[in-house]
ZAMARGU-4260 file (C-alpha; in steps of 0.2 Angstrom, whole numbers, plus 5000, padded with zeros to 4 digits):
<rodrens>
0) 4956/5016/5121 | 4963/5013/5138 | 4978/5019/5149 | 4983/5011/5165 | 4966/5003/5167
5) 4956/5017/5161 | 4944/5016/5146 | 4941/5031/5135 | 4925/5032/5125 | 4921/5045/5112
10) 4902/5048/5112 | 4892/5057/5099 | 4876/5063/5107 | 4862/5073/5098 | 4859/5091/5102
15) 4843/5094/5112 | 4835/5109/5119 | 4844/5106/5135 | 4863/5107/5136 | 4868/5089/5130
20) 4885/5089/5140 | 4877/5094/5156 | 4863/5081/5154 | 4876/5067/5151 | 4886/5074/5166
25) 4871/5073/5177 | 4866/5055/5172 | 4884/5047/5172 | 4893/5057/5185 | 4882/5066/5197
30) 4869/5052/5199 | 4878/5036/5195 | 4897/5039/5197 | 4900/5029/5181 | 4912/5041/5172
35) 4922/5057/5171 | 4917/5067/5156 | 4926/5079/5145 | 4921/5089/5130 | 4929/5083/5114
40) 4927/5097/5102 | 4926/5091/5084 | 4927/5105/5071 | 4915/5108/5057 | 4922/5097/5043
45) 4918/5096/5025 | 4903/5084/5023 | 4902/5080/5005 | 4889/5069/4998 | 4880/5055/5008
50) 4888/5042/4996 | 4905/5049/5001 | 4901/5047/5019 | 4895/5030/5018 | 4910/5024/5008
55) 4922/5033/5020 | 4914/5026/5035 | 4919/5008/5030 | 4937/5014/5025 | 4939/5023/5042
60) 4936/5007/5052 | 4950/4999/5042 | 4962/5014/5043 | 4958/5016/5062 | 4964/4998/5065
65) 4980/5000/5055 | 4985/5016/5064 | 4981/5009/5081 | 4993/4994/5076 | 5007/5006/5072
70) 5005/5017/5087 | 5005/5001/5098 | 5020/4995/5089 | 5030/5011/5092 | 5025/5010/5111
75) 5030/4991/5111 | 5047/4995/5103 | 5050/5008/5116 | 5045/4997/5131 | 5057/4984/5124
80) 5072/4996/5124 | 5069/5004/5141 | 5077/4997/5156 | 5067/4988/5169 | 5069/5002/5182
85) 5062/5016/5170 | 5043/5020/5172 | 5037/5015/5154 | 5020/5023/5155 | 5029/5040/5159
90) 5040/5038/5144 | 5024/5039/5133 | 5020/5057/5130 | 5009/5067/5117 | 5014/5084/5113
95) 5026/5084/5128 | 5011/5080/5139 | 5004/5064/5146 | 4991/5054/5136 | 4977/5057/5149
100) 4979/5076/5148 | 4980/5076/5129 | 4964/5066/5128 | 4954/5075/5140 | 4959/5092/5133
105) 4959/5088/5115 | 4960/5102/5102 | 4960/5099/5084 | 4977/5103/5076 | 4972/5114/5061
110) 4990/5116/5056 | 4993/5098/5053 | 4975/5093/5047 | 4967/5108/5039 | 4949/5107/5040
115) 4947/5115/5023 | 4952/5098/5016 | 4939/5085/5012 | 4936/5071/5024 | 4943/5058/5012
120) 4959/5069/5009 | 4961/5071/5028 | 4960/5052/5030 | 4972/5049/5017 | 4984/5062/5024
125) 4983/5054/5041 | 4985/5036/5034 | 5000/5041/5023 | 5009/5050/5038 | 5007/5035/5049
130) 5012/5022/5035 | 5028/5032/5034 | 5031/5030/5052 | 5028/5011/5051 | 5041/5010/5037
135) 5054/5020/5047 | 5051/5009/5062 | 5054/4993/5052 | 5070/5000/5045 | 5077/5007/5062
140) 5072/4992/5072 | 5079/4981/5058 | 5096/4990/5059 | 5096/4989/5078 | 5091/4970/5078
145) 5105/4966/5066 | 5118/4974/5077 | 5111/4965/5092 | 5112/4949/5083 | 5130/4952/5077
150) 5135/4956/5095 | 5126/4940/5102 | 5136/4930/5089 | 5152/4939/5094 | 5149/4935/5113
155) 5145/4917/5109 | 5162/4916/5101 | 5170/4917/5119 | 5158/4904/5126 | 5155/4886/5123
160) 5167/4872/5123 | 5183/4870/5114 | 5175/4862/5099 | 5165/4878/5095 | 5172/4894/5104
165) 5183/4906/5095 | 5202/4902/5098 | 5208/4920/5095 | 5209/4924/5114 | 5217/4907/5118
170) 5230/4904/5105 | 5246/4915/5108 | 5262/4918/5098 | 5272/4906/5109 | 5260/4892/5104
175) 5265/4893/5086 | 5280/4882/5087 | 5283/4882/5068 | 5276/4892/5053 | 5286/4891/5037
180) 5284/4887/5019 | 5286/4868/5024 | 5278/4867/5041 | 5264/4873/5051 | 5256/4872/5068
185) 5238/4864/5069 | 5226/4865/5084 | 5217/4849/5089 | 5203/4847/5101 | 5204/4830/5110
190) 5191/4823/5121 | 5198/4822/5139 | 5193/4803/5141 | 5204/4798/5126 | 5219/4810/5129
195) 5230/4796/5133 | 5226/4789/5115 | 5230/4805/5108 | 5247/4806/5116 | 5251/4788/5111
200) 5245/4790/5093 | 5248/4808/5086 | 5266/4806/5080 | 5260/4790/5070 | 5244/4797/5063
205) 5253/4801/5047 | 5271/4804/5041 | 5280/4820/5044 | 5273/4824/5061 | 5286/4833/5071
210) 5290/4822/5086 | 5286/4828/5103 | 5279/4844/5096 | 5261/4842/5104 | 5257/4854/5119
215) 5241/4857/5129 | 5235/4875/5127 | 5218/4874/5136 | 5207/4862/5145 | 5188/4863/5149
220) 5177/4850/5157 | 5176/4839/5142 | 5190/4843/5130 | 5209/4848/5128 | 5216/4859/5115
225) 5233/4854/5108 | 5245/4862/5097 | 5255/4850/5085 | 5267/4854/5071 | 5267/4844/5055
230) 5274/4847/5037 | 5262/4856/5026 | 5261/4842/5013 | 5253/4830/5025 | 5240/4842/5033
235) 5225/4834/5024 | 5231/4817/5028 | 5233/4822/5046 | 5216/4829/5047 | 5208/4814/5040
240) 5217/4803/5052 | 5212/4814/5067 | 5194/4813/5061 | 5195/4793/5061 | 5201/4794/5079
245) 5188/4806/5085 | 5201/4820/5086 | 5195/4837/5079 | 5207/4849/5070 | 5201/4866/5072
250) 5201/4878/5056 | 5211/4892/5064 | 5223/4905/5057 | 5233/4914/5070 | 5234/4933/5068
255) 5247/4942/5078 | 5240/4959/5075 | 5222/4955/5079 | 5215/4965/5094 | 5204/4952/5103
260) 5188/4960/5109 | 5190/4975/5097 | 5175/4969/5086 | 5164/4966/5101 | 5168/4984/5108
265) 5164/4991/5091 | 5148/4982/5090 | 5143/4987/5108 | 5147/5005/5104 | 5136/5004/5088
270) 5122/4995/5097 | 5122/5009/5111 | 5121/5023/5098 | 5107/5014/5088 | 5098/5011/5104
275) 5098/5029/5110 | 5093/5035/5093 | 5079/5022/5092 | 5072/5027/5110 | 5072/5045/5105
280) 5064/5041/5088 | 5050/5031/5097 | 5047/5044/5110 | 5045/5058/5097 | 5035/5047/5084
285) 5023/5039/5097 | 5017/5056/5099 | 5015/5059/5080 | 5006/5043/5078 | 4995/5045/5093
290) 4990/5063/5088 | 4986/5056/5070 | 4976/5042/5078 | 4965/5053/5089 | 4962/5065/5074
295) 4956/5050/5064 | 4944/5045/5079 | 4937/5063/5078 | 4934/5061/5060 | 4925/5044/5063
300) 4914/5053/5076 | 4910/5066/5064 | 4906/5054/5050
</rodrens>
């Protein structure tokens, strides 16, 4: 394990006639300046049979890797959510303290992991708890990512050229020159380099086009958006004729009561709410996952 460039090793050393910790301290710190050493007290756990220990030893390696992965996923999700100006390492705490202090002054949590339980039961308990955190993270992150995707789509509607962008914030009531049982206003995107062709042709593209009804609503670097009125019975023929002449009729229905931007504001508010909840969840449950991980490490050392 490492934090800010530090490496943490859990070392099981045999008891000797001398004080084992002081011997280690003398060799690795006083004489060599290789490490800072702290006692990592592991309680007396229920040993069981040798066969049980051998089987559990293999399982612990696999479970250790899985719990490490979940713990790092929670931290990674939190880092992705935090602003660049925030100190990401300080956001990771364990039992309301920093990681370094938790590791160097580790104490077994008897309330969460009762030592009266067998090693196998403790391992399954830890594995089950972290698996639930993994599932919760997937669900919460999936919900947040879904809202983010919807918001990105909503934002893209207001960008791009006139062929692709949403027309809701462009078309106004005054652009609907006719709308009745017999006539309607269509919206046509015309490449600017052939706008003169459009003006010369649009009244003759099909029968029952209202003369002199075309008006430019919007322009960008490449296209113009025109409104033109036709009889409803020739709409399909008019669209086909436009297509043959490289004019594009946009499928658009004007809604006079639509609040342009309301959907975006709603999504922004929902995203902000989910982000705050997910940040809070990650901070709380990183601690839960890390505590479980280190207790599993203690079991591995014991085994």
